[in-house]
Structures are given as structure tokens and as C-alpha cells.
N, C-alpha and C positions, 0 to 999 in steps of 0.2 A: 150804145153803138160805138164802134171805133172804125174810122176810115183812115188808112195809112196810104198816102200818096208817096210814091218813090222818086219823085222829081229830083230831090237833092241827094239821093243815096248813090254813092259812087262805087261801093264795094259791099256786096251782100254776104261775103264770106263763103264758107263751104259747109257749115253745120246746119242743123235744124233751126228754123226761124221761130222765135218766141216773142211774146210781148211781156215786158215787165209791168206788173200790176201795181197800182198805188199801195203804199204802205198801210193805208187806213182800212183795207178790206178785213172784215172780221174773221176770226178763226172759225173754221167749219169742220164738220166731221166726215163729209162726203166729197168725192171727186165731182167736178162739174164738167159738162161738155156743152159747147155752143156752136151754132152753124154760121156760115158766112160764104163769101165768094171772092174770087180773084179775077180781075179783068186785066187782060194783057193782049195787046195787038188786035183788039176787036173781038177776042174770044173771052168767054166766061167759064170759070172752073169752080166747082164746089170745093170748099175747104171747111175745116172745123178746128176748134181749139179745145184743148183739155187743160184743166186746172186741177191739180191734185189737192187733196185735203190739206189745208193750211199752207199751201204753196204760194209763191209770189210771181211765178213765171207761167204764162199760158202758152203751151207749146202748140204749134200749128201743124195740121195734117191735111192730107187729101185722100179721097177714096181711090182705089185702084179698080181696074176693069173686072177683077174677079171677086169684088166685094170686100176685100181687105182694105187696109189703110197704109199709107206710106208718109214719111216726113215731108213737110213743105220746106224746100231749100231753094238755093239760088237757081236751080235748073229743073225743078219738078214741082207741080205739073207743067209749068212753062218756064222759059228762061226769063228771070226777072230783070227788068231794066227801068229806066227813068219814066216809062209810060205805064208801068204796072201800078195797080191800086188794089189794096187788100181791104176787105170789109168784113167785120166780125160783129154779130149781133148777140147780145147776151142778156141774162137776167141776173140781177143782184138778189141774193138770198140773205136777208138780215134776220137774225134771231135775237 
């Protein structure tokens, strides 16, 4: 599990938010996806992360109202600020 509290973040930038994964993650041949949530201003939003095969960045997304997905950035699905908290739950696959 990863919990990211945004208390000390002063600039979220404008691109898609991602998590740098530790260098010790083993090479894998399949993409991975994991669920999570974002809390902001008392509201909770569903988010998920995708990690491409052999990649070291997990990109964060959120579902849209029509069943598609859109990038998680500084202002969607909520405007991120010092009160925001990102929670990602995952499974490590070791071979």
C-alpha cells in the first residue's frame, strides 16, 4: 500500500501524476493495474494506477462518468491541495 499525503506539496504541475517505483521491482512481461482512492475536502474519489511491463512509473487515472478513464492531474477528479491524500493498493508479483 502507498499513502501519499500532500501536506508539503506546493506545486502539482500540470501533467499526469505518477509514482516512481523502486528500482528493485523485477522485470515482468505483463502490464499491471491497481485500485485506490483520493480523499479531498471530505469527498472520496476512485482512482487506479497502471504500470506497464518493465516500467518504473505507475501512472494514475480516474474513471469518468461514461465508463472511460482520464488522467489524474492537479485538477481532476478534484483540485489537489495540501489536504489531499492519495491511497494506492497493489499486489507485488514475483517470479
